[in-house]
C-alpha positions as CSV (number, residue, x, y, z in Angstrom):
1,M,19.9,-39.4,-121.1
2,E,21.5,-42.7,-121.7
3,H,24.8,-41.0,-122.4
4,I,24.6,-38.7,-119.3
5,L,23.5,-41.2,-116.6
6,P,26.6,-43.4,-116.7
7,A,28.6,-40.3,-115.7
8,Y,26.9,-40.2,-112.3
9,N,28.0,-43.8,-111.7
10,D,31.6,-43.0,-112.5
11,P,33.7,-43.5,-109.3
12,L,35.8,-40.6,-110.2
13,F,32.8,-38.3,-110.4
14,S,31.6,-39.5,-107.0
15,I,34.9,-38.8,-105.4
16,L,35.0,-35.3,-107.1
17,L,31.5,-34.6,-105.8
18,I,32.4,-35.6,-102.2
19,V,35.5,-33.4,-102.4
20,V,33.4,-30.4,-103.6
21,I,30.8,-31.0,-100.9
22,G,33.6,-31.2,-98.3
23,L,35.1,-27.9,-99.6
24,I,31.7,-26.2,-99.4
25,I,31.1,-27.5,-95.9
26,A,34.7,-26.4,-94.8
27,L,34.2,-22.9,-96.3
28,A,30.8,-22.6,-94.7
29,T,32.2,-23.7,-91.3
30,Y,35.2,-21.3,-91.6
31,G,32.9,-18.5,-92.6
32,W,30.5,-19.2,-89.8
33,G,33.4,-19.5,-87.3
34,L,34.8,-16.1,-88.6
35,Y,31.3,-14.6,-88.2
36,I,30.9,-15.9,-84.7
37,Q,34.4,-14.7,-83.8
38,Q,33.7,-11.2,-85.2
39,K,30.4,-11.2,-83.4
40,E,32.0,-12.1,-80.1
41,A,34.6,-9.4,-80.6
42,G,31.9,-6.9,-81.3
43,N,30.0,-8.1,-78.3
44,L,33.1,-7.7,-76.2
45,L,33.7,-4.2,-77.4
46,K,30.0,-3.3,-76.6
47,F,30.4,-4.9,-73.2
48,L,33.6,-3.0,-72.4
49,D,32.1,0.3,-73.6
50,K,29.9,0.1,-70.5
51,F,33.0,0.6,-68.4
52,D,34.5,3.4,-70.4
53,S,33.7,6.7,-68.6
54,A,35.2,9.9,-67.4
55,E,36.3,8.1,-64.2
56,C,39.1,6.3,-66.2
57,A,42.1,8.4,-65.3
58,L,44.2,7.8,-68.5
59,D,43.3,9.0,-72.0
60,T,44.1,6.0,-74.2
61,D,41.8,6.9,-77.1
62,D,44.6,8.2,-79.4
63,M,47.3,5.9,-78.0
64,P,48.8,3.7,-80.8
65,F,49.2,0.0,-79.9
66,A,52.0,-2.3,-80.8
67,P,52.4,-6.0,-79.5
68,H,55.7,-5.2,-77.7
69,M,53.7,-2.8,-75.5
70,F,51.6,-5.6,-74.0
71,K,53.9,-6.8,-71.2
72,P,55.2,-3.4,-69.9
73,L,51.6,-2.0,-69.9
74,T,50.4,-5.0,-68.0
75,L,53.1,-4.5,-65.4
76,L,52.3,-0.8,-65.2
77,A,48.6,-1.6,-64.6
78,K,49.5,-4.1,-61.9
79,A,51.8,-1.5,-60.3
80,F,48.9,1.0,-60.3
81,E,46.6,-1.6,-58.8
82,N,49.0,-2.5,-56.0
83,S,49.4,1.2,-55.1
84,G,45.7,1.7,-55.0
85,E,45.5,3.9,-58.1
86,Y,42.7,1.7,-59.4
87,H,41.3,4.2,-62.0
88,K,44.7,4.2,-63.9
89,A,44.9,0.4,-63.8
90,I,41.3,0.1,-65.1
91,S,42.2,2.5,-68.0
92,I,45.2,0.3,-69.0
93,Y,43.3,-3.0,-68.7
94,L,40.5,-1.7,-70.9
95,Y,42.9,-0.4,-73.5
96,L,44.8,-3.7,-73.6
97,I,41.7,-5.9,-73.8
98,K,40.4,-3.9,-76.8
99,N,43.7,-4.1,-78.6
100,S,44.7,-7.7,-77.8
101,E,44.0,-10.4,-80.4
102,S,44.8,-13.4,-78.2
103,D,41.7,-14.9,-76.5
104,P,43.7,-16.3,-73.5
105,A,45.3,-12.9,-73.0
106,K,41.9,-11.2,-73.2
107,T,40.6,-13.6,-70.6
108,E,43.5,-13.0,-68.2
109,L,43.1,-9.2,-68.6
110,M,39.4,-9.5,-68.0
111,E,40.1,-11.4,-64.8
112,R,42.5,-8.7,-63.7
113,L,40.0,-6.0,-64.6
114,G,37.3,-7.7,-62.5
115,M,39.7,-8.1,-59.6
116,T,40.6,-4.4,-59.8
117,Y,37.0,-3.3,-59.8
118,M,36.4,-5.6,-56.8
119,H,39.3,-4.1,-54.8
120,A,38.2,-0.6,-55.8
121,G,34.7,-1.4,-54.5
122,F,32.9,-1.4,-57.8
123,L,31.2,-4.6,-57.0
124,E,28.4,-4.7,-59.6
125,R,31.0,-4.0,-62.3
126,A,33.2,-6.8,-61.0
127,R,30.2,-9.1,-60.9
128,S,29.2,-8.5,-64.5
129,I,32.8,-9.0,-65.7
130,F,33.2,-12.3,-63.9
131,V,29.8,-13.5,-65.2
132,E,30.8,-12.6,-68.8
133,I,34.0,-14.6,-68.4
134,L,32.1,-17.6,-67.1
135,R,29.6,-17.4,-69.9
136,K,32.5,-18.4,-72.2
137,R,34.6,-20.4,-69.8
138,P,32.4,-21.9,-67.1
139,R,35.2,-24.1,-65.7
140,N,37.4,-21.2,-64.7
141,K,37.9,-21.9,-61.0
142,Q,39.7,-18.7,-60.2
143,V,36.8,-16.6,-61.6
144,L,34.2,-18.8,-59.8
145,Y,36.0,-18.1,-56.5
146,A,36.2,-14.4,-57.3
147,L,32.5,-14.2,-58.2
148,G,31.7,-15.8,-54.9
149,V,33.7,-13.2,-53.0
150,V,31.9,-10.4,-54.9
151,Y,28.5,-11.8,-53.8
152,E,29.8,-12.2,-50.3
153,M,30.9,-8.5,-50.3
154,M,27.5,-7.6,-51.5
155,Q,26.1,-9.6,-48.6
156,D,24.2,-11.8,-51.1
157,Y,25.1,-15.0,-49.3
158,E,22.6,-17.2,-51.1
159,K,24.2,-16.3,-54.5
160,A,27.7,-16.8,-52.9
161,Q,26.7,-20.3,-51.8
162,E,25.5,-21.1,-55.4
163,I,29.1,-20.9,-56.4
164,I,29.9,-23.9,-54.3
165,E,28.2,-26.5,-56.5
166,P,30.2,-25.8,-59.7
167,L,33.4,-25.7,-57.6
168,E,32.6,-29.1,-56.2
169,L,31.9,-30.4,-59.8
170,L,35.5,-29.2,-60.6
171,E,36.7,-31.3,-57.6
172,E,37.5,-28.3,-55.3
173,D,37.5,-28.7,-51.6
174,T,34.8,-26.3,-50.4
175,Y,34.3,-27.4,-46.8
176,T,36.0,-24.3,-45.2
177,L,34.3,-22.0,-47.7
178,K,30.9,-23.5,-46.9
179,K,31.4,-23.0,-43.1
180,F,32.7,-19.5,-43.6
181,L,29.7,-18.5,-45.7
182,S,27.4,-20.2,-43.1
183,F,28.9,-18.1,-40.4
184,A,28.6,-14.9,-42.5
185,Q,25.0,-15.5,-43.3
186,L,24.2,-16.5,-39.7
187,N,26.0,-13.5,-38.3
188,S,24.2,-11.0,-40.6
189,N,20.7,-12.4,-39.9
190,K,18.9,-9.7,-38.0
191,N,15.6,-11.6,-37.8
192,M,16.8,-14.8,-36.1
193,P,16.0,-15.0,-32.3
194,T,19.1,-14.5,-30.2
195,E,18.9,-17.9,-28.4
196,E,18.8,-19.7,-31.7
197,K,21.7,-17.7,-33.1
198,L,23.7,-18.4,-30.0
199,E,23.0,-22.1,-30.3
200,R,23.9,-22.3,-33.9
201,L,27.1,-20.2,-33.4
202,Q,28.3,-22.6,-30.7
203,R,27.5,-25.6,-32.9
204,L,29.4,-24.1,-35.8
205,L,32.4,-23.4,-33.6
206,K,32.6,-27.1,-32.8
207,E,32.3,-28.0,-36.5
208,E,34.9,-25.5,-37.7
209,P,37.4,-24.4,-35.0
210,S,39.1,-22.1,-37.6
211,L,36.2,-19.7,-37.1
212,Y,37.1,-19.3,-33.4
213,R,38.1,-15.7,-33.6
214,Q,35.0,-14.6,-35.6
215,I,32.6,-16.6,-33.6
216,I,33.9,-15.5,-30.2
217,S,33.6,-11.9,-31.4
218,A,30.0,-12.5,-32.4
219,L,29.2,-14.3,-29.1
220,L,30.6,-11.3,-27.1
221,R,28.1,-9.0,-28.9
222,L,25.2,-11.3,-28.1
223,D,25.9,-12.8,-24.7
224,T,29.0,-12.1,-22.6
225,R,28.5,-15.1,-20.3
226,I,28.2,-17.7,-23.1
227,A,31.1,-16.0,-24.9
228,W,33.4,-16.5,-21.9
229,E,32.3,-20.1,-21.6
230,N,33.6,-20.7,-25.1
231,I,36.9,-18.9,-24.8
232,D,39.7,-21.5,-25.1
233,P,42.6,-20.7,-22.6
234,K,45.0,-22.2,-25.2
235,R,43.9,-19.8,-27.9
236,I,44.0,-16.5,-26.1
237,K,46.7,-15.2,-28.4
238,E,44.3,-15.4,-31.4
239,I,41.9,-13.0,-29.7
240,L,44.3,-10.9,-27.7
241,D,43.2,-7.7,-29.3
242,I,39.5,-8.4,-28.7
243,L,40.2,-9.2,-25.0
244,W,42.4,-6.2,-24.6
245,F,39.7,-3.7,-25.8
246,L,36.9,-5.5,-24.0
247,P,35.1,-3.1,-21.6
248,N,35.4,-3.7,-17.9
249,S,31.6,-4.5,-17.8
250,Q,32.1,-7.5,-20.0
251,L,34.8,-9.2,-17.9
252,D,34.1,-12.6,-16.2
253,L,36.3,-12.3,-13.1
254,D,35.8,-15.9,-12.1
255,I,37.3,-17.2,-15.3
256,I,40.0,-14.5,-15.4
257,S,41.2,-15.2,-11.9
258,N,41.8,-18.9,-12.8
259,N,43.9,-18.2,-15.8
260,A,47.4,-16.8,-15.7
261,Q,47.3,-15.3,-19.2
262,L,44.0,-13.6,-18.7
263,G,45.0,-12.4,-15.2
264,T,48.2,-10.9,-16.5
265,L,46.4,-9.4,-19.5
266,Y,43.9,-7.5,-17.3
267,Y,46.5,-6.6,-14.7
268,A,48.5,-5.1,-17.5
269,K,45.4,-3.4,-18.7
270,G,44.8,-1.9,-15.3
271,Y,41.5,-3.7,-14.5
272,L,43.1,-5.9,-11.8
273,Q,45.1,-4.7,-8.8
274,K,46.9,-8.0,-8.0
275,P,49.8,-9.1,-10.3
276,M,49.6,-12.6,-11.7
277,A,52.3,-15.1,-12.8
278,Q,53.9,-14.7,-16.1
279,S,51.6,-15.3,-19.1
280,G,54.2,-16.5,-21.6
281,I,53.1,-13.6,-23.9
282,F,56.2,-11.3,-23.9
283,S,54.5,-8.0,-24.4
284,L,51.9,-8.7,-21.7
285,D,54.6,-9.8,-19.2
286,L,56.6,-6.7,-20.0
287,I,53.7,-4.3,-19.4
288,A,52.7,-6.2,-16.3
289,K,56.2,-5.9,-14.9
290,A,56.4,-2.2,-15.7
291,R,53.1,-1.7,-14.0
292,E,54.2,-3.6,-11.0
293,N,57.2,-1.1,-10.7
294,G,54.9,1.9,-11.0
295,F,55.0,2.6,-14.7
296,E,51.5,2.8,-16.0
297,D,51.8,4.5,-19.4
298,A,52.4,1.4,-21.5
299,S,49.7,-0.1,-23.7
300,L,49.3,-2.5,-26.7
301,Q,48.6,-1.7,-30.3
302,F,47.8,-4.3,-32.9
303,S,48.3,-5.1,-36.5
304,Y,47.0,-8.0,-38.6
305,L,49.1,-10.2,-40.8
306,C,47.8,-12.5,-43.5
307,K,49.6,-15.8,-43.0
308,K,49.2,-16.7,-46.7
309,C,50.3,-13.5,-48.6
310,K,52.3,-12.0,-45.6
311,Q,50.6,-8.6,-46.1
312,S,50.0,-6.6,-42.9
313,F,46.9,-4.5,-42.2
314,P,45.9,-2.0,-39.5
315,V,42.4,-3.5,-39.1
316,S,41.1,-7.0,-38.5
317,F,39.6,-9.1,-41.3
318,G,37.8,-12.4,-42.0
319,R,39.1,-12.5,-45.5
320,C,42.5,-11.1,-46.4
321,P,41.8,-7.8,-48.3
322,N,44.8,-8.6,-50.6
323,C,44.6,-12.3,-51.5
324,M,41.1,-13.1,-50.2
325,A,42.3,-16.1,-48.1
326,I,39.8,-17.2,-45.5
327,N,40.8,-17.4,-41.8
328,S,44.4,-16.5,-42.5
329,I,44.7,-13.7,-39.9
330,E,47.5,-13.5,-37.4
331,V,47.3,-10.9,-34.6
332,E,50.5,-9.1,-33.9
333,E,50.9,-6.9,-30.9
334,Q,53.5,-4.4,-29.9
335,I,54.0,-2.1,-26.9
336,A,53.0,1.5,-27.3
337,K,52.4,4.6,-25.1
338,A,48.9,4.5,-23.6
339,S,46.4,6.9,-25.1
340,T,44.0,8.9,-22.9
341,Q,41.3,6.4,-23.5
342,T,41.7,2.8,-24.6
343,D,38.6,1.3,-23.0
344,Y,36.6,0.6,-26.1
345,S,35.4,-2.4,-27.9
346,L,36.4,-3.8,-31.3
347,F,32.8,-4.7,-32.0
């Protein structure tokens, strides 16, 4: 023992021992990391298997994969998505995710897959994909916003509002989103007394004027008199379609007769017999002038532009169906031949 013990006190031995221990720890860490990586990959494949079904339009099972195929296939999937061929886009995204080795690329593809499911109306699938992404990357702002939109589309406004806190922790400005969700939840509440809902809608309109169009529409459904009291003469263009299709029974003639734009609008519509001064809205003035000269076959038709992404849609929206922007709608009108019946409400 006397000859062995000094060896343990040898500085060279101590250094060697530390190196060996360090190597063992490094190997163990590498092995554990590899195991976790393989496990995550296996979990991802199991997760994606839930979305493989006969509804996927393209058969990719026997398609060989090469790295140079990644970009063109991604562009093809995006083209399918833009053209509304969601099943084909989904097939390609699933194929690329399973064959991609880059974690950032997989995350981006998962985001696109979730967005495609959302646009296609498969909301539960979109939700589960966004939750899976956030499980690994909880600071992903874009996915947090998308998950909130999914909850909103599912009319689960409490869950949608839960997304606001993590966004605020990431220093996002959520004021407009909070007010938008407050309106959506208030408007969908069937149990709230009408008087309370009217009061809260008017208060919300003062707090967030960008909700003007949606709140006026909601007020017209609840109480015509209060709705007309809240109509801003300077903002008639924003609700021109709503006013155009408003039934005769919901008109407030006292307010209309004191406003040139409203008077011209309802003279052009055929509800008033006396022509008014020019409104400053070209299409209304043109129809009113034609009516004054005996031509009564002109009407208005409307389309709806998103001021953010510049996409045009045939129906009104609170969120842009394309880019999901809030309160980005711009009403565009054009003169058209009057149909046999245009006296109907947008509500």
